[in-house]
C-alpha positions as CSV (number, residue, x, y, z in Angstrom):
1,M,29.1,8.1,12.9
2,S,30.4,11.4,11.7
3,E,33.4,13.0,13.0
4,I,34.8,16.6,12.4
5,I,38.3,16.6,10.6
6,G,40.2,19.7,9.8
7,M,39.2,21.3,6.6
8,P,41.2,21.4,3.6
9,V,42.9,24.5,2.1
10,L,41.6,24.4,-1.4
11,S,43.6,26.3,-4.1
12,D,42.4,29.5,-5.7
13,A,41.7,28.0,-8.9
14,N,38.8,27.0,-11.0
15,N,35.7,25.0,-10.0
16,S,37.1,21.8,-11.6
17,T,40.3,21.9,-9.8
18,R,38.6,22.7,-6.4
19,I,36.2,19.7,-7.0
20,K,39.2,17.4,-7.7
21,E,40.9,18.5,-4.5
22,T,37.9,17.9,-2.4
23,I,37.5,14.3,-3.9
24,A,41.1,13.7,-3.0
25,W,40.6,15.0,0.6
26,V,37.3,13.0,1.1
27,E,39.1,9.8,-0.1
28,S,42.3,10.5,2.2
29,E,40.5,11.4,5.4
30,Y,37.1,9.6,5.3
31,G,38.2,6.5,3.5
32,Y,35.7,7.0,0.3
33,H,38.2,4.8,-1.9
34,L,35.7,3.3,-4.3
35,P,36.4,1.0,-7.3
36,D,37.0,2.3,-10.7
37,G,33.8,3.6,-12.3
38,R,32.1,4.3,-9.0
39,T,33.3,8.0,-8.8
40,R,32.0,10.3,-11.6
41,I,32.1,14.0,-12.5
42,R,29.3,15.7,-14.4
43,R,28.3,19.2,-15.1
44,E,24.7,20.5,-14.6
45,K,23.3,24.1,-14.6
46,E,26.9,25.4,-14.9
47,V,28.0,23.6,-11.8
48,D,30.6,20.7,-11.5
49,I,29.2,17.7,-9.6
50,A,31.3,14.8,-8.4
51,E,29.2,11.6,-7.3
52,F,30.1,8.6,-5.3
53,I,28.2,5.7,-6.6
54,S,26.9,2.6,-4.9
55,S,27.1,-0.8,-6.7
56,N,23.5,-0.4,-8.0
57,D,24.4,3.1,-9.5
58,A,22.9,5.1,-6.7
59,P,24.7,8.4,-5.9
60,F,25.1,8.6,-2.1
61,L,27.7,11.4,-1.8
62,S,27.7,14.4,-4.0
63,I,30.5,17.2,-4.2
64,M,29.5,20.4,-5.9
65,S,31.8,23.4,-6.9
66,S,30.3,26.6,-7.8
67,C,31.0,30.2,-7.3
68,A,30.9,32.3,-4.0
69,D,27.5,34.0,-4.8
70,T,25.6,30.7,-5.4
71,S,22.8,30.7,-2.9
72,L,21.5,27.6,-0.7
73,S,18.2,27.7,-2.6
74,E,20.1,27.3,-5.8
75,W,22.2,24.5,-4.6
76,R,18.9,22.8,-3.4
77,D,17.3,23.1,-6.9
78,I,20.5,21.5,-8.4
79,I,20.9,18.8,-5.9
80,F,17.4,17.6,-4.9
81,D,14.2,16.7,-6.5
82,D,11.7,13.9,-6.0
83,S,13.8,11.5,-7.9
84,S,16.8,12.0,-6.0
85,V,18.3,9.1,-3.8
86,C,21.2,11.0,-2.5
87,N,20.9,12.9,0.9
88,L,24.4,13.9,1.5
89,F,26.3,16.8,-0.1
90,I,29.4,18.7,0.1
91,C,29.5,22.4,-1.7
92,T,32.6,24.3,-2.3
93,D,32.1,27.9,-2.0
94,D,35.1,29.7,-3.3
95,R,37.8,28.2,-0.9
96,K,35.4,26.8,1.6
97,L,33.4,23.6,2.2
98,H,30.0,23.2,3.4
99,F,28.2,19.9,4.3
100,F,24.5,19.5,3.8
101,R,22.1,16.7,4.5
102,V,18.6,16.6,2.8
103,N,15.6,16.0,5.2
104,A,13.9,13.3,3.3
105,I,10.8,13.8,5.2
106,N,9.9,17.4,4.2
107,G,12.5,17.9,1.3
108,S,14.4,20.7,3.1
109,I,18.2,21.2,3.2
110,E,19.9,21.0,6.5
111,Q,23.6,22.2,7.3
112,C,25.7,19.6,9.2
113,N,29.2,19.5,10.5
114,S,30.8,16.6,8.6
115,I,30.1,13.3,6.8
116,P,30.2,9.6,7.9
117,F,33.3,7.6,7.4
118,Y,33.3,5.0,4.7
119,K,33.9,1.3,5.9
120,R,35.0,2.4,9.3
121,N,31.8,1.3,11.1
122,G,32.3,-2.5,11.8
123,R,28.5,-2.9,11.5
124,W,28.7,-2.7,7.8
125,T,31.7,-5.0,7.3
126,Q,31.5,-7.6,10.0
127,P,29.1,-10.6,10.1
128,T,25.6,-9.5,11.8
129,G,25.2,-12.7,13.8
130,H,22.0,-13.8,12.1
131,A,20.9,-16.1,9.3
132,S,20.3,-13.8,6.2
133,G,17.1,-14.4,4.4
134,A,15.8,-17.2,6.8
135,D,12.2,-18.2,6.6
136,I,10.0,-16.6,9.1
137,T,8.6,-18.2,12.2
138,E,5.7,-17.2,14.6
139,K,8.4,-14.8,16.2
140,F,8.1,-12.6,13.0
141,E,4.5,-11.6,13.8
142,G,5.8,-8.6,15.7
143,V,8.4,-7.5,13.1
144,F,6.3,-5.1,11.0
145,F,4.9,-3.4,14.0
146,E,8.4,-3.0,15.4
147,A,9.4,-1.5,12.3
148,Q,6.5,0.9,12.0
149,S,7.1,2.0,15.5
150,F,10.6,2.7,14.8
151,I,9.8,4.8,11.8
152,R,7.1,6.6,13.8
153,D,9.5,7.4,16.8
154,T,12.6,8.1,14.8
155,D,11.1,10.3,12.1
156,G,8.1,11.8,14.1
157,L,5.5,10.4,11.7
158,H,1.9,9.8,12.4
159,P,1.1,6.1,12.5
160,D,-0.7,6.0,9.1
161,E,2.3,7.9,7.5
162,A,4.7,5.3,9.2
163,L,2.6,2.5,7.8
164,D,2.8,4.1,4.4
165,E,6.5,4.3,4.5
166,L,6.6,0.7,5.9
167,C,4.6,-0.5,2.7
168,K,7.3,1.1,0.5
169,L,10.1,-0.8,2.1
170,I,8.2,-4.1,2.1
171,F,7.6,-3.6,-1.6
172,A,11.3,-3.0,-2.2
173,K,12.4,-5.9,-0.1
174,I,10.1,-8.3,-2.1
175,Y,11.4,-6.9,-5.5
176,D,15.0,-7.4,-4.0
177,E,14.2,-11.0,-3.3
178,K,12.4,-11.6,-6.7
179,N,15.2,-10.2,-8.6
180,K,18.0,-11.4,-6.3
181,T,19.9,-8.0,-6.3
182,G,21.3,-8.5,-2.8
183,I,20.8,-4.7,-2.2
184,F,19.3,-5.3,1.4
185,C,22.5,-6.7,2.7
186,P,24.1,-4.0,4.8
187,N,27.5,-5.7,4.6
188,N,27.7,-4.8,0.9
189,H,27.9,-1.2,1.7
190,G,30.3,1.1,3.0
191,N,28.1,3.4,5.4
192,I,24.5,4.2,6.3
193,E,24.3,6.7,3.5
194,E,25.2,4.2,0.6
195,Y,23.1,1.7,2.1
196,S,20.1,4.0,2.3
197,A,20.6,5.6,-1.2
198,S,21.1,2.0,-2.6
199,I,17.6,1.0,-1.2
200,R,16.0,4.3,-2.5
201,K,17.3,3.5,-5.8
202,L,16.1,-0.2,-5.7
203,Y,12.7,1.2,-4.6
204,R,12.5,3.4,-7.6
205,D,13.6,0.7,-10.1
206,A,10.9,-1.6,-8.6
207,S,8.3,1.1,-9.0
208,Q,9.3,1.7,-12.6
209,N,9.0,-1.9,-13.5
210,D,6.0,-2.2,-15.8
211,E,4.2,-5.0,-14.0
212,N,3.9,-2.7,-11.0
213,R,2.3,0.2,-12.7
214,Q,-1.4,0.4,-12.2
215,P,-3.8,2.4,-14.5
216,K,-5.9,5.2,-13.5
217,A,-8.6,6.8,-15.5
218,K,-8.1,7.1,-19.3
219,H,-7.8,10.8,-19.0
220,Q,-5.0,10.4,-16.6
221,N,-1.5,9.1,-17.1
222,P,-0.7,5.7,-15.7
223,K,0.9,5.9,-12.4
224,G,2.4,3.3,-10.1
225,A,1.0,2.9,-6.8
226,F,4.6,3.1,-5.6
227,S,5.7,6.1,-7.6
228,N,5.9,8.4,-4.6
229,P,9.6,8.3,-3.2
230,I,10.6,6.9,0.1
231,R,10.3,9.8,2.6
232,L,12.5,8.5,5.6
233,S,15.6,9.6,7.0
234,S,18.6,7.5,6.2
235,V,18.8,6.2,10.0
236,A,15.0,5.0,9.9
237,L,15.3,3.6,6.5
238,S,18.6,1.7,7.2
239,E,17.5,0.4,10.6
240,V,14.2,-1.0,9.1
241,S,16.1,-2.5,6.1
242,I,18.7,-4.2,8.4
243,L,15.6,-5.9,10.3
244,F,14.1,-6.9,7.1
245,E,17.3,-8.3,5.6
246,R,17.1,-11.3,8.1
247,F,14.0,-12.8,6.6
248,S,12.9,-14.3,3.4
249,F,9.5,-12.4,2.5
250,T,8.8,-14.4,-0.7
251,G,9.5,-18.0,0.4
252,S,7.7,-17.9,4.0
253,D,4.4,-18.8,5.3
254,M,1.7,-16.5,4.1
255,D,-0.4,-16.6,7.2
256,I,2.2,-15.4,9.4
257,K,3.3,-12.5,7.0
258,A,-0.5,-11.6,6.7
259,R,-0.9,-11.6,10.6
260,A,2.5,-9.6,11.0
261,F,1.1,-7.0,8.5
262,Q,-2.3,-6.8,10.4
263,S,-0.5,-6.2,13.5
264,A,1.0,-2.9,12.1
265,Y,-2.1,-2.1,10.2
266,L,-4.8,-2.2,13.1
267,P,-3.2,0.5,15.2
268,A,-3.0,2.9,12.2
269,A,-6.7,1.9,11.4
270,R,-7.7,2.9,14.9
271,S,-5.6,6.2,14.8
272,G,-7.5,7.8,11.9
273,M,-8.0,5.3,9.0
274,G,-11.1,3.6,10.2
275,Q,-13.3,5.0,7.4
276,F,-11.3,2.4,5.2
277,F,-11.6,-0.5,7.6
278,T,-14.0,-3.5,7.4
279,P,-13.5,-6.0,10.4
280,I,-12.0,-9.2,9.5
281,E,-15.0,-11.3,10.9
282,V,-17.2,-9.6,8.6
283,I,-15.0,-10.0,5.6
284,R,-14.4,-13.8,6.3
285,F,-18.3,-14.2,6.6
286,I,-19.1,-12.7,3.3
287,V,-16.3,-14.5,1.5
288,A,-17.4,-17.6,2.8
289,A,-21.0,-17.0,2.0
290,I,-20.2,-15.9,-1.5
291,D,-17.8,-18.9,-1.9
292,P,-15.6,-17.5,-4.9
293,R,-14.1,-20.3,-7.1
294,P,-11.1,-20.7,-9.3
295,G,-11.2,-19.0,-12.4
296,E,-13.7,-16.4,-11.5
297,R,-13.3,-12.7,-11.8
298,I,-13.5,-10.9,-8.6
299,L,-13.8,-7.2,-7.6
300,D,-14.0,-4.9,-4.8
301,P,-14.8,-1.4,-6.1
302,F,-14.2,0.3,-2.8
303,C,-11.3,-1.8,-1.6
304,G,-9.5,0.1,1.0
305,S,-6.9,-2.1,2.4
306,A,-8.0,-4.9,0.0
307,H,-8.8,-7.3,2.7
308,F,-11.8,-8.7,0.7
309,L,-9.3,-9.5,-2.1
310,T,-6.8,-11.2,0.2
311,E,-9.2,-13.2,2.0
312,A,-10.9,-14.3,-1.5
313,T,-7.4,-15.5,-2.7
314,D,-6.8,-17.5,0.5
315,H,-10.4,-19.0,0.4
316,I,-9.8,-20.3,-3.1
317,S,-6.4,-21.5,-2.5
318,R,-7.3,-23.7,0.4
319,T,-10.7,-25.0,-1.0
320,K,-11.0,-27.9,-3.4
321,T,-13.8,-27.2,-5.9
322,V,-16.5,-29.5,-7.0
323,G,-15.6,-31.2,-10.3
324,G,-12.1,-32.2,-10.0
325,G,-10.6,-28.8,-9.1
326,E,-7.1,-29.0,-7.2
327,E,-6.5,-27.4,-3.9
328,G,-4.1,-24.4,-4.2
329,Q,-5.6,-23.0,-7.4
330,L,-6.1,-19.3,-7.8
331,P,-8.9,-17.0,-9.0
332,G,-8.8,-16.0,-12.7
333,D,-8.6,-12.2,-11.9
334,V,-8.7,-10.3,-8.6
335,R,-9.1,-6.5,-8.7
336,G,-9.8,-3.5,-6.5
337,I,-10.7,0.1,-7.0
338,E,-9.5,2.6,-4.5
339,K,-9.2,6.6,-4.7
340,S,-6.8,6.9,-1.7
341,E,-3.4,6.6,-3.1
342,R,-2.1,5.6,0.4
343,M,-4.7,2.9,0.7
344,V,-3.6,1.6,-2.6
345,R,-0.2,1.0,-1.5
346,I,-1.4,-0.7,1.7
347,G,-3.7,-2.9,-0.1
348,M,-1.1,-3.9,-2.7
349,T,1.3,-4.5,0.1
350,D,-1.1,-7.0,1.7
351,M,-1.9,-8.7,-1.7
352,L,2.0,-9.1,-2.3
353,L,2.4,-10.6,1.1
354,H,-0.4,-13.1,0.3
355,G,1.5,-14.2,-2.6
356,N,-0.2,-12.3,-5.3
357,E,2.8,-11.4,-7.5
358,R,0.9,-8.9,-9.7
359,P,-1.6,-7.3,-7.2
360,H,-4.2,-5.3,-9.4
361,I,-5.8,-2.3,-7.7
362,H,-6.9,0.7,-9.8
363,Y,-6.0,4.1,-8.4
364,G,-9.1,6.1,-8.9
365,D,-13.0,6.7,-8.2
366,A,-15.2,3.7,-8.7
367,L,-18.2,6.0,-9.5
368,L,-16.7,7.5,-12.7
369,P,-18.3,6.9,-16.1
370,F,-17.3,3.4,-17.4
371,S,-15.6,5.2,-20.5
372,S,-13.2,6.8,-18.0
373,Y,-11.5,3.4,-17.2
374,L,-8.8,1.7,-19.3
375,D,-9.7,-1.9,-18.6
376,L,-13.0,-1.9,-16.5
377,S,-16.4,-2.4,-18.0
378,P,-19.9,-3.2,-16.9
379,D,-21.1,-6.8,-16.7
380,G,-17.5,-8.1,-16.6
381,F,-17.2,-9.9,-13.1
382,D,-18.4,-13.0,-11.6
383,V,-18.1,-11.7,-8.0
384,V,-18.2,-8.4,-6.2
385,M,-17.6,-8.1,-2.4
386,T,-17.3,-4.8,-0.9
387,N,-18.1,-2.3,1.9
388,P,-18.8,1.0,0.3
389,P,-18.4,4.4,2.2
390,F,-21.1,5.4,4.4
391,G,-22.5,8.7,5.6
392,S,-21.9,11.0,2.7
393,T,-24.6,12.4,0.5
394,L,-24.2,13.5,-3.1
395,T,-26.0,16.5,-4.6
396,K,-27.1,17.5,-8.1
397,E,-23.6,19.2,-8.6
398,S,-21.9,16.0,-7.9
399,S,-23.4,14.3,-11.0
400,Q,-21.3,16.4,-13.3
401,Y,-18.5,13.9,-13.0
402,L,-20.3,10.7,-11.9
403,G,-21.4,7.9,-14.2
404,K,-24.8,6.9,-15.0
405,F,-27.0,5.9,-12.1
406,D,-30.7,5.0,-12.0
407,L,-30.7,5.7,-8.2
408,F,-29.2,9.3,-8.7
409,Q,-32.5,11.2,-9.1
410,S,-32.8,14.7,-10.1
411,G,-33.3,17.0,-7.2
412,R,-32.9,14.2,-4.7
413,K,-29.7,14.0,-2.4
414,T,-28.4,10.4,-2.8
415,A,-26.3,8.6,-0.1
416,L,-23.0,7.4,-1.3
417,E,-23.6,3.9,-0.2
418,V,-26.6,3.7,-2.5
419,L,-24.6,4.5,-5.7
420,G,-22.0,2.1,-4.3
421,L,-24.7,-0.6,-4.4
422,E,-25.8,0.2,-7.9
423,R,-22.3,0.5,-9.1
424,S,-21.4,-3.0,-7.6
425,V,-24.3,-4.6,-9.5
426,Q,-23.4,-2.7,-12.7
427,F,-19.9,-4.5,-12.6
428,L,-21.5,-7.9,-12.2
429,R,-22.3,-10.3,-15.2
430,D,-25.9,-11.7,-15.3
431,G,-25.9,-14.2,-12.6
432,G,-22.9,-12.9,-10.9
433,R,-22.9,-12.8,-6.9
434,L,-22.7,-9.7,-4.7
435,G,-21.9,-9.4,-0.9
436,I,-22.1,-6.0,0.3
437,V,-22.3,-4.3,3.7
438,L,-25.0,-1.7,4.0
439,P,-26.5,0.6,6.5
440,D,-29.9,-0.7,7.8
441,S,-31.3,2.6,6.7
442,V,-31.2,1.5,3.1
443,L,-33.2,-1.7,3.9
444,V,-35.9,-0.4,6.2
445,N,-36.4,3.4,6.0
446,R,-39.4,4.6,4.2
447,S,-37.3,7.2,2.5
448,N,-35.4,4.5,0.7
449,Q,-38.3,2.3,-0.8
450,H,-37.2,3.4,-4.3
451,V,-33.8,1.7,-3.5
452,R,-35.3,-1.5,-2.4
453,D,-37.7,-1.4,-5.3
454,W,-34.4,-1.0,-7.5
455,I,-32.9,-4.1,-5.6
456,M,-35.9,-6.2,-6.5
457,D,-35.9,-5.2,-10.1
458,N,-32.2,-5.8,-10.6
459,T,-31.1,-8.6,-8.3
460,K,-32.4,-11.8,-6.8
461,V,-31.9,-11.4,-3.1
462,R,-30.5,-14.5,-1.5
463,G,-29.9,-13.4,2.1
464,I,-30.0,-10.5,4.4
465,I,-28.0,-10.9,7.6
466,G,-28.0,-8.2,10.3
467,L,-24.9,-7.5,12.1
468,P,-24.6,-6.7,15.8
469,S,-24.6,-3.0,16.7
470,E,-21.0,-3.2,18.0
471,T,-19.7,-4.3,14.5
472,F,-18.0,-1.0,13.7
473,A,-17.9,0.5,17.0
474,P,-14.2,-0.4,17.7
475,F,-13.4,1.9,14.6
476,G,-15.5,4.9,15.6
477,A,-18.8,4.2,13.8
478,N,-21.8,3.5,15.6
479,I,-24.2,2.5,12.8
480,K,-26.4,-0.6,12.5
481,T,-25.6,-2.4,9.4
482,S,-26.5,-5.7,7.4
483,V,-25.1,-7.9,4.8
484,L,-27.0,-8.2,1.5
485,L,-26.2,-11.3,-0.6
486,C,-27.7,-11.5,-4.1
487,T,-27.3,-12.4,-7.7
488,K,-27.6,-10.0,-10.8
489,S,-31.0,-10.7,-12.3
490,R,-33.9,-8.9,-14.0
491,R,-36.3,-11.8,-13.5
492,R,-39.5,-10.9,-11.6
493,E,-40.7,-14.0,-9.6
494,R,-41.6,-14.9,-6.1
495,Y,-38.8,-16.6,-4.1
496,D,-37.7,-17.3,-0.5
497,V,-35.0,-15.1,1.0
498,F,-32.6,-16.1,3.9
499,T,-32.8,-13.9,6.9
500,A,-30.9,-13.9,10.2
501,R,-29.3,-11.6,12.6
502,M,-26.0,-12.1,14.4
503,E,-26.0,-11.4,18.0
504,N,-22.2,-12.0,18.5
505,I,-19.8,-11.0,15.9
506,G,-16.8,-12.1,18.2
507,Y,-15.9,-8.9,19.9
508,E,-17.3,-6.1,22.0
509,A,-17.8,-2.6,21.3
510,S,-14.5,-1.8,23.0
511,G,-12.9,-4.3,20.5
512,K,-12.1,-6.8,23.3
513,Q,-12.7,-10.5,22.2
514,K,-16.1,-11.9,23.1
515,P,-16.5,-15.6,23.1
516,G,-19.6,-17.4,21.8
517,S,-19.8,-15.8,18.3
518,D,-22.8,-17.1,16.2
519,A,-21.3,-16.3,12.8
520,S,-20.4,-19.8,11.9
521,D,-24.0,-20.8,12.8
522,V,-25.4,-18.2,10.5
523,L,-23.2,-19.1,7.8
524,S,-24.0,-22.8,8.1
525,G,-27.7,-21.8,7.7
526,F,-27.2,-19.8,4.8
527,R,-25.1,-22.4,3.0
528,A,-27.9,-24.9,3.7
529,F,-30.3,-22.4,2.2
530,I,-28.2,-22.1,-1.0
531,G,-27.9,-25.7,-1.1
532,R,-31.6,-26.1,-1.4
533,E,-32.5,-23.0,-3.3
534,G,-29.4,-22.1,-5.4
535,W,-28.0,-18.8,-6.3
536,Q,-30.1,-18.3,-9.5
């Protein structure tokens, strides 16, 4: 809490003297007596700046001394930018003091009456009454939703914005545990501002770690998915961090963590992010049908929240392979491509919670020329599983930035999902397996005969499974879709194709559970077919 204390009378001396007097007053009246080396004075843009520093070198209170005609906008330029972790400032103006707080959500500077005391709030110095870093149990499944709701309500964020900030804090917490920094422990900090600044600094350190930096296209500088700073008030940031400190994120059951994250993700998906969402029932069906194996290179070129990738990792880790493979093996390389920066963070967070220590999601457009990518090439993957975006058409002007596509014909508008299909096949090696969700229009409309001819020329179709009309209805899309299962092959020959239509995916159009799903029966039928006919 903050409390107004009588203002000091500063001497009519130079800036350096006034700033030292202010430091002495803050130490005396507010208890900011820090160990040696955690108070420093520097000079920037002709302004003397004193900083109180946390144990991980994060400034959490800054005092600036300048002349009387220094404007608020000039102070803001000095004290705040995207790399700043300090949100609390005292400015001396001639012989007066002014208190300011940064609004971390929008970057504005707000005047306040005082500053919080240091180590006078028992919350930061007394035991919290819980086992710090305990393994999570089923009770944990509501924690991420609770944290997201607190962020949303405290800082007034939209659910998808709150989810984005939640991902940043999960990322920082996992980094804290892996590197044993102890920053998430509130009792190691003197007040809410020091705690919050320390976590902002920890998050920045984590995002600058080389293994967490994801490449974009060649013509762009590499950028970490978590390069954007945390945009939360100190209240919201500290309360969520206190909640997280109770649990071990790295040493606990992956299924519980995954379900907990899904409980936070699903409401946001239904609040405006549905275009990135593929129902988990569809994902699990495709993954089980494709049956990815240890050592295979796996890609989702339109990965959204990366659920195909996490489900593939889970599938491989719990499946014993033919030929002596051991349970618990992981795939050789699991990657995604996603051009929404927010969805990259969500996908990487989900992969981290599933135990993938180095999630690899490219931040960029999957339809660029292959020469644009740093480490993606055609014919490079054993498995591609995806749900490309539907509903948009690309015109001739769009071809100026796209890669080379047989199905992008001059003078013809081309559906985005059609190019998504061709790019998915381009990424596969010969004999590689593809599982893709497509609108039924691609497979049945007369206008798309050229697309079906291309499929027959470039793949060997193994299965076409119609999905119920309500499959995407809970997420705002009333479109009939099917799953196409095939291998990359240019051989022209007659062969049999497995076809089926699911009547019950496991839920109604409203999203309510619907007993009697026939997905497992269709999957068993397809597996029996592959057992007889093979993929090749």
